[in-house]
C-alpha positions as CSV (number, residue, x, y, z in Angstrom):
1,M,-45.9,220.0,-4.7
2,N,-46.7,220.9,-8.2
3,Y,-47.8,224.3,-9.6
4,L,-51.3,224.7,-8.6
5,A,-50.5,223.9,-5.1
6,H,-47.5,226.2,-5.0
7,L,-49.6,229.1,-6.3
8,F,-52.4,228.3,-3.8
9,L,-50.1,228.3,-0.9
10,S,-48.7,231.5,-1.6
11,G,-51.8,233.4,-0.4
12,N,-52.5,236.7,-1.9
13,D,-48.8,238.2,-2.0
14,N,-48.1,238.6,-5.7
15,E,-44.4,238.9,-5.2
16,L,-44.4,235.8,-3.1
17,L,-46.5,234.0,-5.5
18,V,-43.9,234.9,-8.2
19,G,-41.0,233.6,-6.0
20,N,-42.9,230.3,-5.4
21,F,-43.4,229.9,-9.1
22,I,-39.9,230.3,-10.2
23,G,-38.6,228.4,-7.2
24,D,-37.4,225.5,-8.9
25,A,-35.3,227.3,-11.6
26,V,-33.6,229.5,-9.0
27,K,-30.7,227.6,-7.6
28,G,-28.5,228.0,-4.7
29,K,-28.0,231.5,-3.2
30,A,-29.1,233.3,-6.6
31,F,-32.5,234.1,-4.9
32,S,-30.5,237.3,-3.5
33,N,-30.7,238.6,-7.2
34,Y,-34.6,239.4,-6.5
35,S,-36.5,241.5,-4.3
36,R,-37.0,240.6,-0.7
37,R,-40.5,239.2,-1.2
38,I,-39.7,237.3,-4.3
39,A,-36.6,235.8,-2.6
40,M,-38.8,234.9,0.4
41,G,-41.1,233.0,-2.2
42,I,-38.4,231.3,-3.7
43,K,-37.3,230.2,0.0
44,M,-40.8,229.3,0.7
45,H,-41.1,226.9,-2.4
46,R,-38.0,225.0,-1.0
47,A,-39.5,225.0,2.4
48,I,-42.8,223.6,1.1
49,D,-41.0,220.8,-0.9
50,S,-38.8,219.9,2.1
51,F,-41.9,219.5,4.3
52,T,-43.7,217.6,1.7
53,D,-40.9,215.4,0.7
54,N,-40.5,214.3,4.3
55,H,-44.2,213.9,5.4
56,K,-45.1,210.5,6.4
57,V,-48.5,210.7,4.4
58,V,-46.5,211.6,1.2
59,L,-43.9,209.1,1.7
60,K,-46.7,206.3,1.8
61,G,-47.8,207.4,-1.6
62,K,-44.3,207.4,-2.9
63,E,-43.8,204.0,-1.4
64,R,-46.9,202.8,-3.3
65,L,-45.5,203.9,-6.7
66,Y,-42.2,202.7,-6.2
67,P,-42.1,199.4,-7.7
68,R,-43.3,200.8,-11.0
69,H,-41.8,204.2,-11.1
70,H,-38.8,204.3,-8.7
71,K,-37.2,207.7,-8.4
72,F,-40.0,209.5,-10.2
73,S,-42.5,208.3,-7.6
74,G,-42.1,211.7,-5.9
75,V,-42.8,213.7,-9.1
76,L,-46.2,211.6,-9.5
77,V,-47.3,212.1,-6.2
78,D,-46.6,215.9,-6.5
79,L,-49.0,215.8,-9.9
80,F,-51.6,213.7,-8.2
81,Y,-52.0,216.1,-5.5
82,D,-52.7,218.9,-7.9
83,Y,-55.6,216.7,-9.3
84,F,-56.9,216.2,-6.0
85,L,-56.6,219.7,-5.0
86,C,-58.9,220.5,-7.9
87,K,-61.1,217.8,-6.9
88,N,-61.3,219.1,-3.2
89,W,-61.0,222.8,-4.1
90,L,-64.1,224.0,-2.4
91,K,-62.8,222.5,0.9
92,Y,-59.8,224.8,0.8
93,S,-61.0,228.0,-1.1
94,E,-63.9,230.1,-1.5
95,E,-62.8,231.5,-4.8
96,P,-63.8,229.4,-7.6
97,L,-61.1,227.4,-9.3
98,E,-61.4,228.9,-12.8
99,M,-61.2,232.5,-11.3
100,F,-58.3,231.6,-9.1
101,I,-56.7,230.1,-12.2
102,R,-57.2,233.1,-14.4
103,N,-56.1,235.7,-11.7
104,K,-52.8,233.8,-11.4
105,Y,-52.2,233.6,-14.7
106,Q,-52.7,237.2,-14.9
107,I,-50.4,238.0,-11.8
108,L,-47.5,235.8,-13.5
109,E,-47.9,237.4,-16.9
110,Q,-47.7,241.0,-15.2
111,N,-44.3,239.7,-13.7
112,I,-42.9,238.0,-16.6
113,E,-39.8,240.2,-16.7
114,S,-38.8,239.1,-13.1
115,M,-38.5,235.5,-14.0
116,P,-35.6,233.7,-15.2
117,P,-35.8,232.4,-18.8
118,L,-36.7,228.8,-17.8
119,S,-39.7,230.1,-15.8
120,Q,-40.7,232.2,-18.7
121,L,-40.8,229.3,-21.2
122,I,-42.6,227.2,-18.8
123,F,-45.1,229.8,-17.9
124,H,-46.0,230.6,-21.7
125,K,-46.5,226.6,-22.2
126,M,-48.7,226.6,-19.0
127,V,-50.9,229.2,-20.2
128,E,-51.0,228.0,-23.7
129,D,-52.1,224.5,-22.8
130,N,-54.0,225.8,-19.7
131,W,-52.1,223.3,-17.4
132,L,-53.8,224.4,-14.3
133,S,-57.2,223.8,-15.6
134,S,-56.2,220.6,-17.0
135,Y,-55.2,219.2,-13.8
136,Q,-59.2,218.7,-12.9
137,N,-59.6,215.5,-15.0
138,V,-57.8,212.3,-15.8
139,I,-57.2,213.2,-19.3
140,G,-55.5,216.3,-18.3
141,I,-53.3,214.4,-15.8
142,S,-52.5,211.8,-18.5
143,K,-51.4,214.7,-20.9
144,A,-49.2,216.0,-18.2
145,L,-47.7,212.8,-17.4
146,N,-46.9,212.2,-21.2
147,G,-45.3,215.5,-21.3
148,L,-43.3,214.9,-18.2
149,S,-42.0,211.3,-19.6
150,K,-40.9,212.9,-23.1
151,R,-39.0,215.8,-21.3
152,T,-37.1,213.4,-18.9
153,K,-33.9,212.0,-20.4
154,F,-34.0,208.9,-18.4
155,Q,-36.0,205.9,-19.0
156,N,-39.4,206.1,-17.3
157,N,-43.1,204.8,-17.1
158,M,-44.6,208.2,-16.3
159,K,-46.8,208.2,-19.2
160,N,-48.8,205.2,-17.9
161,A,-49.1,206.3,-14.2
162,S,-52.7,207.6,-14.6
163,S,-53.4,203.8,-14.1
164,D,-51.8,204.1,-10.6
165,L,-53.9,207.3,-9.9
166,L,-57.0,205.4,-11.0
167,L,-56.2,202.3,-9.2
168,H,-55.7,204.0,-5.8
169,E,-57.7,207.2,-6.2
170,N,-59.8,206.9,-3.0
171,L,-56.5,206.2,-1.0
172,Y,-54.8,209.2,-2.4
173,D,-57.7,211.2,-2.1
174,A,-57.7,210.5,1.6
175,E,-54.0,210.8,2.0
176,F,-54.1,214.4,0.3
177,N,-57.0,215.4,2.5
178,C,-55.1,214.4,5.7
179,F,-52.0,216.1,4.3
180,F,-52.9,219.3,2.7
181,P,-54.4,221.1,5.9
182,Q,-51.0,220.4,7.4
183,I,-49.1,222.0,4.5
184,V,-51.7,224.9,4.7
185,D,-50.9,225.5,8.3
186,F,-47.0,225.1,7.8
187,C,-47.3,228.0,5.1
188,N,-49.4,230.1,7.2
189,S,-46.8,229.9,9.9
190,Y,-43.9,230.2,7.6
191,K,-45.2,233.5,6.5
192,I,-45.8,234.7,9.9
193,R,-42.4,233.8,11.2
194,H,-40.9,235.8,8.0
195,G,-43.1,238.8,8.6
196,Q,-45.7,238.1,6.0
197,T,-49.3,237.3,6.5
C-alpha cells in the first residue's frame, strides 16, 4: 500500500501512525530503537505490505501491468489504490478527506524528531507538494508517477503508467473495493491481537 492507505489503516493512534509512516525506512530489527507503539506501527506496516503483496485481487492488478512495467507493477498498484481510496473515501470514512489529510500532516509534523532522516525528507516533500491531496485526480497521480520514475535508478516506464490506470479504471476500482474492506479487517484484527484497538 502507499502513503494514504497506510495512514488510514493506522486508525487513531498517533504513535502507531508514525511507525506505519516510517515503516519502509526502518530495516530489520531497528524497530527496537523506537517506543513500543511506534515499533508496533513499523511491524504493522510490514504486515500490511505482506498481506497486500500476496492477495489474489492485488496480484491480478499486478499481472495486468506486468507486460509494460515488470518489477514495478506492485509499486504502481499501490499508488493506484491511493487514487481509488480518495475516489471511494466516503465508503470508508466519515471524516472529510481534506480534514483527514490536514490532521495526519499535523500529527507527523509533531513527531518529526522521532523519524529517521529519510522519512523526515519524505515528509517535508510530501507536505510541500501535498502528495496526499494530489492522489485525488489523475493529474496528481501522473506527477507522482513521474517523480517515481525519476527517482528509480533502473530503466522504467512508470511516467506513462497513468494510461494504464485510465484504460482499466473501472476494473481497478472494482478490485480496490473488493480488496480494501479485507485489509481494513486485517488491520483491525492485527491491532486487537497486539493489544491496540
